[in-house]
C-alpha positions as CSV (number, residue, x, y, z in Angstrom):
1,M,23.6,20.1,-16.7
2,S,21.7,18.5,-19.6
3,I,19.9,15.2,-19.2
4,E,21.8,12.5,-21.0
5,V,21.3,8.7,-21.2
6,G,23.2,7.0,-18.5
7,S,23.4,9.9,-16.1
8,K,22.3,9.5,-12.5
9,L,20.1,12.2,-10.9
10,Q,18.2,13.0,-7.8
11,G,14.5,13.6,-8.2
12,K,11.3,13.9,-6.4
13,V,8.2,11.8,-7.0
14,T,5.4,14.1,-8.2
15,G,2.8,11.5,-9.2
16,I,1.9,7.9,-9.1
17,T,-0.1,5.9,-11.7
18,N,-0.8,2.2,-12.1
19,F,2.0,1.9,-14.7
20,G,4.7,3.9,-13.0
21,A,5.7,7.1,-11.2
22,F,6.5,10.6,-12.5
23,V,9.7,12.1,-11.1
24,E,10.6,15.8,-11.3
25,L,14.3,16.2,-12.2
26,P,16.7,19.1,-11.8
27,E,15.9,22.0,-14.2
28,G,12.2,21.3,-13.8
29,S,11.9,18.5,-16.4
30,T,9.8,15.4,-15.5
31,G,10.5,11.8,-16.4
32,L,8.6,8.5,-16.0
33,V,9.9,5.5,-13.9
34,H,7.9,2.5,-15.4
35,I,6.7,0.1,-12.8
36,S,9.1,-2.6,-14.2
37,E,12.0,-0.2,-13.4
38,V,11.1,0.4,-9.7
39,A,12.6,-2.7,-8.0
40,D,14.5,-5.9,-8.9
41,N,11.5,-8.1,-8.0
42,Y,7.9,-8.0,-9.4
43,V,6.0,-4.9,-8.3
44,K,2.3,-5.5,-8.2
45,D,1.4,-2.2,-6.5
46,I,3.8,0.7,-7.0
47,N,2.4,2.4,-3.8
48,D,4.2,-0.3,-1.8
49,H,7.5,1.1,-3.0
50,L,7.0,4.9,-3.6
51,K,5.0,7.8,-2.3
52,V,4.4,11.3,-3.7
53,G,7.2,13.5,-2.3
54,D,9.8,10.8,-2.0
55,E,13.4,11.7,-3.0
56,V,14.8,9.0,-5.3
57,E,18.0,8.4,-7.2
58,V,17.2,7.6,-10.8
59,K,19.2,6.7,-13.9
60,V,18.2,8.1,-17.3
61,I,17.6,5.1,-19.6
62,N,16.3,6.9,-22.7
63,V,15.3,10.4,-23.9
64,E,12.9,10.4,-26.8
65,K,12.7,13.0,-29.6
66,D,9.4,14.3,-28.3
67,G,11.0,15.1,-24.9
68,K,9.8,12.1,-22.9
69,I,12.4,10.9,-20.4
70,G,12.6,7.2,-19.3
71,L,14.0,6.6,-15.9
72,S,15.0,3.6,-13.8
73,I,15.4,3.3,-10.0
74,K,16.7,-0.3,-10.0
75,K,19.4,0.5,-12.6
76,A,20.6,3.5,-10.5
77,K,20.9,1.0,-7.5
78,E,22.7,-1.6,-9.7
79,G,25.3,1.0,-10.8
80,S,26.2,1.8,-7.2
81,E,26.6,-1.9,-6.3
82,Q,29.5,-2.8,-8.7
83,T,31.0,-5.3,-6.3
84,K,29.0,-8.2,-7.8
85,P,29.2,-9.0,-11.5
86,Q,26.1,-8.0,-13.5
87,H,25.7,-11.5,-15.1
88,S,25.5,-13.3,-11.7
89,Y,21.7,-13.1,-11.5
90,S,21.1,-14.3,-15.1
91,P,19.6,-17.8,-15.2
92,R,21.7,-18.5,-18.3
93,S,25.0,-18.0,-16.4
94,R,24.0,-20.6,-13.8
95,Q,23.7,-23.3,-16.5
96,G,26.7,-25.5,-17.1
97,G,28.8,-25.1,-20.2
98,P,31.5,-22.7,-21.2
99,R,31.3,-19.0,-20.2
100,Q,30.9,-16.6,-23.1
101,G,32.6,-13.2,-23.5
102,R,31.4,-10.0,-21.8
103,T,29.5,-8.8,-24.8
104,N,27.3,-11.9,-24.8
105,D,26.5,-11.5,-21.1
106,N,25.3,-7.9,-21.8
107,R,23.1,-9.2,-24.6
108,N,21.6,-11.8,-22.3
109,N,20.9,-9.2,-19.6
110,S,18.9,-7.1,-22.1
111,R,16.9,-10.2,-23.0
112,A,16.2,-10.9,-19.4
113,E,15.0,-7.4,-18.8
114,S,12.7,-7.4,-21.8
115,F,11.4,-10.8,-20.7
116,E,10.7,-9.5,-17.2
117,S,8.8,-6.5,-18.6
118,K,6.9,-8.7,-20.9
119,M,6.0,-11.0,-18.1
120,A,4.9,-8.2,-15.8
121,R,2.7,-6.8,-18.6
122,F,1.3,-10.3,-19.3
123,L,0.5,-10.8,-15.6
124,K,-1.3,-7.5,-15.4
125,D,-3.3,-8.1,-18.6
126,S,-4.1,-11.6,-17.4
127,E,-5.4,-10.4,-14.0
128,D,-7.5,-7.7,-15.7
129,R,-9.1,-10.1,-18.1
130,L,-9.7,-12.7,-15.4
131,S,-11.4,-10.2,-13.1
132,S,-13.5,-8.9,-16.1
133,L,-14.5,-12.4,-17.0
134,K,-15.5,-13.2,-13.4
135,R,-17.6,-10.1,-13.1
136,H,-19.3,-10.9,-16.4
137,T,-20.2,-14.5,-15.5
138,E,-21.3,-13.7,-12.0
139,S,-23.7,-11.0,-13.2
140,K,-25.2,-13.5,-15.7
141,R,-25.7,-16.2,-13.1
142,G,-27.4,-13.8,-10.7
143,G,-29.5,-12.1,-13.4
144,R,-30.9,-15.3,-14.9
145,G,-31.8,-16.9,-11.6
146,A,-33.7,-13.8,-10.4
147,R,-35.9,-13.5,-13.6
148,R,-37.3,-17.0,-13.4
149,G,-38.7,-16.7,-10.0
């Protein structure tokens, strides 16, 4: 069974990093579940959701030419819950006005996903910069006061 985009597979978490989890797939290949693809809501710490050794169902979202495999846990779950329409959670569909065709709904969903991933990346970068700034200013305050005395 070759690994194709869109296929659902069972895998085992082999490693966890601050940006995602590595999952071993059948046939011994390994793919990455990015932190933004772990759950529907914002994931600050991936360790709250996954542990090394966990068995997870993943969906293959991309296979790059160099062999890297992109996986998603949340899309594997969405696929099994086909009872609710995919566009029901999109903020655009809750606004008034005429409904657009199915192709436009799919385009809006991809925008929402890219926005969510951009927002998650922005929040992480922002927190890192803020903590770095706080450390830098606190060390300056403490250092200057101690030298004068």
